[in-house]
C-alpha positions in Angstrom: 7.9 -6.3 4.3 7.2 -2.8 2.2 10.3 -0.7 3.3 8.3 2.4 2.9 5.8 1.3 5.4 7.9 0.1 7.9 9.0 3.9 9.4 5.6 4.6 9.6 4.8 1.8 11.7 7.6 2.1 13.9 6.6 5.8 14.3 3.3 5.4 15.0 4.0 2.3 17.8 6.8 4.8 19.3 4.0 7.6 19.4 1.4 5.3 21.2 4.0 4.8 23.7 4.7 8.1 24.4 0.9 9.0 24.8 0.4 5.8 27.5 3.6 7.2 29.4 1.8 10.5 29.6 -1.1 9.3 30.9 -3.2 8.8 27.6 -4.0 12.2 26.9 -1.9 14.6 24.8 -2.4 17.2 22.0 -2.6 17.8 18.4 0.7 19.3 18.3 2.5 16.3 19.9 0.3 13.5 17.9 -0.5 14.4 14.3 -4.5 14.3 13.8 -3.9 13.1 10.0 -6.6 13.6 7.3 -8.6 14.8 10.7 -9.5 19.0 11.4 -8.1 20.1 14.3 -11.7 21.0 15.4 -12.4 17.3 16.6 -10.4 18.3 19.9 -13.3 21.1 20.7 -14.4 21.3 24.0 -12.1 19.4 26.3 -11.2 16.6 24.3 -7.7 15.3 23.2 -6.2 12.5 21.4 -6.2 9.1 23.3 -4.2 7.2 20.6 -2.6 8.2 16.9 -4.6 8.4 14.0 -4.5 5.7 12.1 -4.1 5.4 8.3 -5.5 1.8 6.0 -5.7 1.4 2.3 -7.5 -1.5 0.8 -5.3 -4.1 1.1 -5.1 -3.6 5.0 -8.2 -2.8 5.9 -9.1 -6.2 7.0 -6.3 -5.4 9.7 -9.1 -3.1 11.3 -12.3 -4.4 10.5 -12.1 -7.8 9.0 -15.7 -8.9 9.0 -16.8 -5.8 7.5 -14.2 -4.7 5.4 -15.7 -6.7 2.3 -18.7 -4.8 2.0 -17.0 -1.0 2.4 -14.9 -2.5 -0.4 -17.3 -3.7 -2.3 -18.9 -0.3 -2.1 -15.6 1.4 -3.5 -13.6 2.1 -0.6 -10.6 4.1 -1.3 -9.0 4.5 2.2 -10.2 4.5 5.7 -8.7 6.8 8.7 -9.1 6.5 12.5 -9.1 8.5 15.6 -9.6 7.8 19.1 -10.3 10.8 21.5 -10.6 10.9 25.3 -11.3 13.4 27.7 -11.3 14.0 31.6 -13.9 12.7 32.5 -12.7 9.1 30.8 -15.3 9.6 28.0 -13.7 7.8 24.6 -14.9 8.4 21.4 -13.6 6.6 18.4 -13.9 8.4 14.6 -14.1 6.1 11.5 -13.6 7.7 8.4 -13.9 5.8 5.1 -13.3 7.5 1.8 -15.7 5.8 -1.0 -14.6 7.8 -4.0 -17.8 8.8 -5.0 -21.3 10.4 -3.8 -23.4 7.1 -4.5 -20.7 4.9 -3.3 -20.8 6.9 0.4 -24.8 6.7 -0.2 -25.2 3.3 -1.1 -23.0 2.4 2.1 -25.4 4.3 4.3 -28.6 2.8 3.0 -27.3 -0.9 3.0 -26.0 -0.1 6.8 -28.5 1.9 8.1 -31.8 -0.7 8.6 -35.5 0.6 8.0 -36.1 1.9 11.6 -33.7 4.4 11.3 -34.3 8.4 11.4 -32.6 10.5 9.3 -31.2 13.5 9.7 -29.7 16.6 7.8 -26.8 18.9 8.7 -25.2 21.1 6.2 -24.2 18.9 3.4 -24.6 15.7 5.6 -26.9 13.5 6.2 -26.7 11.1 9.4 -28.7 9.1 12.2 -27.8 8.6 16.0 -27.1 5.2 17.3 -26.3 4.9 21.2 -23.7 6.4 21.5 -22.3 7.9 18.8 -23.8 8.7 14.9 -23.3 7.6 11.8 -23.3 9.4 8.6 -22.0 10.8 5.3 -21.1 14.0 3.4 -20.2 13.6 -0.5 -18.2 10.9 -0.6 -16.9 10.5 3.0 -19.0 8.1 5.0 -17.8 8.1 8.8 -19.0 7.0 12.2 -18.5 8.3 15.8 -19.0 5.7 18.5 -18.8 6.2 22.0 -17.6 4.3 24.9 -20.8 3.8 26.6 -24.5 5.7 26.8 -23.5 9.6 27.9 -25.8 12.9 27.0 -22.5 14.6 26.6 -21.1 12.2 24.5 -23.9 12.2 22.5 -23.8 16.1 22.3 -20.1 15.3 21.3 -20.8 12.8 18.4 -23.5 15.2 16.9 -21.0 18.3 16.9 -18.9 16.0 15.1 -21.3 15.3 12.3 -21.2 19.3 11.7 -17.0 18.9 11.9 -16.6 16.4 9.6 -18.7 17.6 6.8 -17.5 20.7 6.8 -13.9 19.3 6.5 -15.3 17.7 3.2 -14.9 19.2 0.1 -18.2 20.3 -1.3 -19.0 19.1 -4.7 -22.3 18.3 -7.4 -24.6 15.9 -6.2 -25.0 12.9 -9.0 -27.9 14.0 -11.4 -29.6 10.7 -10.7 -30.0 11.0 -7.1 -31.3 14.4 -7.4 -34.1 13.1 -10.4 -35.3 10.6 -7.7 -35.3 13.2 -4.7 -36.5 16.7 -6.7 -37.9 15.3 -9.9 -40.0 11.9 -8.6 -39.9 13.1 -5.3 -38.8 10.3 -3.7 -37.9 10.8 0.6 -33.9 10.6 1.0 -34.7 7.4 3.0 -36.3 5.7 0.0 -33.0 6.4 -2.4 -30.4 3.7 -2.6 -27.3 2.7 -4.7 -26.3 -0.5 -5.3 -22.9 -0.7 -7.0 -22.7 -4.4 -7.4 -24.8 -7.2 -7.9 -28.3 -5.2 -8.5 -31.1 -7.6 -8.0 -28.8 -10.5 -7.1 -27.0 -10.5 -10.2 -23.4 -9.8 -10.7 -23.5 -7.9 -14.3 -25.5 -5.5 -13.0 -23.8 -2.9 -11.6 -24.6 0.8 -10.7 -28.0 0.8 -10.2 -29.9 3.8 -8.5 -33.5 2.6 -6.4 -36.0 5.0 -5.2 -39.2 4.3 -2.9 -41.8 6.4 -2.7 -43.5 4.8 0.6 -41.2 2.7 2.7 -43.8 0.5 4.1 -44.5 -0.6 0.2 -42.2 -3.1 -1.9 -42.6 -1.0 -5.0 -39.6 1.0 -6.3 -38.2 2.6 -9.2 -34.7 1.4 -10.2 -32.4 3.5 -12.6 -29.1 2.9 -14.5 -27.2 5.2 -16.8 -25.2 3.3 -19.4 -22.3 4.9 -21.6 -23.8 4.2 -24.8 -27.6 3.1 -25.7 -26.9 -0.6 -27.4 -25.3 -1.2 -23.8 -28.3 -0.5 -22.3 -30.1 -2.8 -24.6 -27.8 -5.1 -23.6 -28.5 -4.9 -20.4 -32.2 -4.8 -20.3 -31.9 -8.5 -22.6 -30.0 -9.7 -19.9 -32.1 -9.0 -17.2 -35.1 -9.9 -18.5 -33.4 -13.5 -19.3 -33.0 -13.9 -16.0 -36.2 -12.6 -14.8 -38.0 -15.1 -16.5 -36.9 -17.7 -14.1 -39.0 -15.9 -11.5 -41.7 -13.9 -13.8 -44.5 -14.8 -15.9 -43.9 -12.8 -19.0 -47.6 -10.4 -19.2 -46.6 -8.1 -22.2 -43.9 -7.0 -24.6 -43.4 -3.5 -25.0 -41.5 -1.7 -28.1 -38.8 -0.3 -25.2 -39.2 -3.6 -22.4 -41.6 -5.9 -20.9 -44.2 -6.2 -18.2 -43.7 -9.1 -15.9 -45.7 -10.5 -13.4 -44.1 -12.7 -10.7 -44.5 -16.3 -10.1 -45.1 -16.4 -6.4 -45.5 -12.6 -4.9 -47.9 -11.9 -7.8 -46.2 -8.3 -8.0 -45.7 -6.3 -11.5 -42.5 -5.4 -12.9 -41.7 -3.2 -15.9 -38.3 -3.3 -17.5 -37.5 -1.2 -20.1 -34.4 0.8 -21.9 -34.3 4.0 -23.3 -31.5 5.9 -24.7 -28.3 4.9 -22.0 -31.2 4.5 -19.6 -32.5 0.8 -18.0 -35.3 1.7 -16.2 -38.3 0.4 -14.6 -40.5 -0.4 -11.7 -40.6 -3.3 -9.6 -43.0 -4.3 -6.6 -46.3 -3.2 -8.0 -49.4 -4.1 -6.4 -51.4 -4.4 -9.7 -51.4 -3.4 -13.5 -52.5 0.2 -12.6 -50.1 1.1 -10.3 -47.5 -0.1 -12.2 -48.6 1.7 -15.0 -49.0 5.2 -13.1 -45.3 4.6 -11.7 -44.0 3.8 -15.1 -45.4 6.5 -16.9 -43.4 9.2 -14.1 -40.6 7.8 -14.6 -40.5 8.0 -18.3 -41.9 11.8 -18.3 -38.6 12.9 -16.2 -36.1 10.7 -18.1 -35.8 13.8 -21.0 -34.7 15.8 -18.5 -32.0 13.6 -16.8 -30.2 13.6 -20.6 -32.2 10.9 -22.7 
């Protein structure tokens, strides 16, 4: 056992035991909040059990079944805090440091599902669950989960979104996210980020996707390489693998136009400067051309 971690565990166990003896409720002065701001206790809430901290090696002890996905999206560390009020309502706050905005966004999009309505509060994007809320702000992904459906508990969960948002340091949004949101006018719900295994290929990493209409399969994709030669190499790798499922319709100076053998949708794949980009899932060549022109037109503004 790690000699430095052992005393911390003993301290946590002893603290938890003291909390239990005190009837399950204690103040912030008796048990540290860890990374959580004291404002989480507003409204008559108190700490029900000590704050817990996990890294990428120990997170499996807390969320064994879901840990792989968090790590795949860049998890750095995770913290948990359980709250309770005098009415017997309980809330678990889960805070995941994903190291970068795009990682938190990617995880948020992957776990959200298409049917969830996303809200904006300050710098946070979130959606309601019953009972609780899930969201992210900057590089921090968080879950607030209650022990039973209750209107007061749900109000507390929404207030906690604001509290957690204010505890996150402000930082500039990634340029590619802004490009999709503001220049291509992709709604937030249509933006996603795949840190690994984009298109289900192990070599395709850190791709952004933007879908203008959620009910249609057509979407833009973008990847920024470090150098133009890397972008060209990645495009060629993608094209080689795409040709197992697509027919080649036309070669372009910058890439190719393809048609899916079974779905009959169209894809355009290109590399220009440091960008690997294109459109997939277009219903016909006219829609493909229009979408391809739109993304090509804004690339210079994004640092082509």
